[in-house]
C-alpha positions in Angstrom: 149.6 87.0 155.9 152.6 86.3 153.6 155.1 88.9 154.8 155.8 90.0 158.4 156.0 93.7 157.3 152.4 93.4 156.0 151.2 92.7 159.5 152.7 95.8 161.2 151.4 98.7 159.0 152.7 101.6 161.2 153.4 102.5 164.8 151.0 104.8 166.7 152.9 107.8 168.2 150.7 109.9 170.4 151.1 111.4 173.9 149.2 108.4 175.4 151.2 105.7 173.5 154.4 107.5 174.4 153.5 107.3 178.1 152.6 103.6 177.7 156.1 102.9 176.4 157.3 103.5 180.0 155.3 100.3 180.9 156.9 98.4 178.0 153.7 98.7 175.8 154.0 99.6 172.1 151.1 100.3 169.8 150.8 99.5 166.1 148.1 99.7 163.4 147.5 96.3 161.9 145.2 94.9 159.2 141.7 93.9 160.2 142.4 90.3 159.4 145.5 90.0 161.5 145.2 87.9 164.7 147.1 88.0 168.0 149.4 85.1 167.1 150.4 86.7 163.8 151.1 90.0 165.5 153.2 88.4 168.2 155.3 86.5 165.7 155.8 89.6 163.6 157.0 91.8 166.5 159.2 89.1 167.9 160.9 88.4 164.5 161.2 92.0 163.2 162.4 93.6 166.5 164.0 90.5 168.1 162.3 90.9 171.4 160.1 88.6 173.6 156.4 89.5 173.6 154.5 88.9 176.9 150.9 89.8 175.7 149.0 91.2 172.7 145.7 93.2 173.0 143.8 94.2 169.9 141.1 96.9 169.5 138.9 97.3 166.4 138.3 101.0 165.7 135.3 102.1 163.6 136.0 104.8 161.1 134.4 108.2 161.7 131.7 109.7 159.6 133.1 113.0 158.2 131.3 115.7 156.2 132.6 117.7 153.3 129.9 120.3 152.6 126.6 118.4 152.2 128.2 115.0 151.3 129.1 112.6 154.1 132.0 110.2 153.8 133.4 107.5 156.1 137.0 107.0 157.1 138.1 103.3 156.9 137.9 101.0 159.9 141.3 99.8 161.4 142.7 97.6 164.1 145.2 98.7 166.8 147.4 96.2 168.6 149.0 97.0 172.0 152.0 94.8 172.5 153.4 94.3 176.0 157.1 93.2 176.0 158.8 91.0 178.6 160.6 92.9 181.4 164.0 94.2 180.3 163.1 94.2 176.6 162.9 97.4 174.5 162.3 98.3 170.9 165.1 100.6 169.8 163.1 102.0 166.9 160.9 104.0 169.3 163.8 105.3 171.5 164.3 108.5 169.4 160.7 109.5 169.9 
């Protein structure tokens, strides 16, 4: 990936991910091609924090129907980033 901002597409803000923030874990949607090393470097450089671990999950898109035609939502990848103790991402603090 050429740009760090291309790696972190958007944060995932749900009840579950908000509860995970108490354990210093933050969740992002990332491109399918992104690997753990690229995700770690992007988070460390963009938010100026120390990353302890990165877990990734590939999520299959759901089949959705509109009348009699069926379509498919795109596949995507989620990254759960665990920060070192004492580190925080201020971007999420207003949530």
